C-alpha positions as CSV (number, residue, x, y, z in Angstrom):
1,X,41.5,11.6,-33.1
2,X,39.0,9.5,-34.9
3,X,35.6,8.8,-33.3
4,X,35.3,5.5,-31.5
5,X,33.3,3.0,-33.6
6,X,31.6,0.2,-31.9
7,X,30.5,-3.0,-33.6
8,X,27.0,-4.2,-33.8
9,X,27.8,-7.0,-31.5
10,X,29.0,-4.6,-28.7
11,X,25.9,-2.4,-29.1
12,X,23.5,-5.3,-28.9
13,X,25.3,-6.7,-25.9
14,X,25.1,-3.3,-24.2
15,X,21.4,-3.1,-25.0
16,X,20.6,-6.5,-23.7
17,X,22.6,-5.9,-20.5
18,X,20.8,-2.7,-20.0
19,X,17.3,-4.3,-20.5
20,X,18.2,-7.2,-18.2
21,X,19.3,-4.7,-15.5
22,X,16.1,-2.7,-15.8
23,X,14.0,-5.9,-15.5
24,X,15.9,-7.1,-12.5
25,X,15.6,-3.8,-10.7
26,X,11.8,-3.7,-11.4
27,X,11.5,-7.3,-10.1
28,X,13.4,-6.5,-6.9
29,X,11.4,-3.4,-6.2
30,X,8.1,-5.0,-6.8
31,X,9.0,-8.0,-4.7
32,X,10.2,-5.8,-1.9
33,X,7.0,-3.7,-1.9
34,X,4.9,-6.9,-1.9
35,X,6.7,-8.4,1.0
36,X,6.7,-5.0,2.9
37,X,2.9,-4.8,2.5
38,X,2.4,-8.3,3.7
39,X,4.6,-7.7,6.8
40,X,2.7,-4.6,7.7
41,X,-0.6,-6.4,7.4
42,X,0.6,-9.2,9.6
43,X,1.9,-6.8,12.2
44,X,-1.5,-4.9,12.2
45,X,-3.3,-8.2,12.8
46,X,-1.0,-9.1,15.6
47,X,-1.3,-5.8,17.3
48,X,-5.1,-5.9,17.1
49,X,-5.2,-9.4,18.7
50,X,-2.9,-8.2,21.5
51,X,-5.0,-5.1,22.1
52,X,-8.2,-7.2,22.3
53,X,-6.5,-9.6,24.8
54,X,-5.5,-6.7,27.0
55,X,-8.9,-5.0,26.7
56,X,-10.5,-8.3,27.9
57,X,-8.2,-8.5,30.9
58,X,-8.5,-4.9,32.2
59,X,-11.6,-3.4,33.9
60,X,-12.1,-0.2,35.9
61,X,-13.4,-0.6,39.4
62,X,-15.9,1.8,41.1
63,X,-13.1,3.3,43.2
64,X,-11.1,4.4,40.1
65,X,-8.4,1.7,40.1
66,X,-7.8,-0.8,37.4
67,X,-8.6,-4.5,37.9
68,X,-6.6,-7.0,36.0
69,X,-8.3,-10.4,35.8
70,X,-5.8,-13.2,36.3
71,X,-8.3,-16.0,35.3
72,X,-9.8,-16.9,38.7
73,X,-12.4,-14.9,40.5
74,X,-10.4,-14.5,43.7
75,X,-7.1,-13.5,42.0
76,X,-8.0,-10.0,40.8
77,X,-5.2,-7.6,41.2
78,X,-6.0,-3.9,41.9
79,X,-3.5,-1.5,40.4
80,X,-3.4,2.3,40.6
81,X,-4.6,4.2,37.6
82,X,-1.5,6.4,37.6
83,X,0.8,3.4,36.7
84,X,-1.1,2.8,33.5
85,X,-1.9,6.4,32.4
86,X,1.2,6.7,30.4
87,X,0.7,3.5,28.5
88,X,-2.9,4.3,27.6
89,X,-2.2,7.8,26.5
90,X,0.1,6.7,23.7
C-alpha cells in the first residue's frame, strides 16, 4: 500500500485548526481562573462583613451567657452558651 500523501492545503488547514484550538483553550482557561479568583475574593469580603456584624451583636454577660443585642436597650436576649458552642468552634 502506498503512503497517504496530503496536500499542502490540508496540512495548513490542520495546522491552523490546531493553533486556533490551542488559543481557544488557553483563553477559556485564563478566563475561568480570572472569574474564579474574583468570586473567591467577593465571597471572602462578604464573609468578613457578616462576621463583623455578628461580632458586634454578640456579647458575653458576667454570668457566662451570651447577650444578643436586638437594637434597643430593653430587648436584650440572653441565650445559653451551650447553644452556640458548636457554631463558634468551627
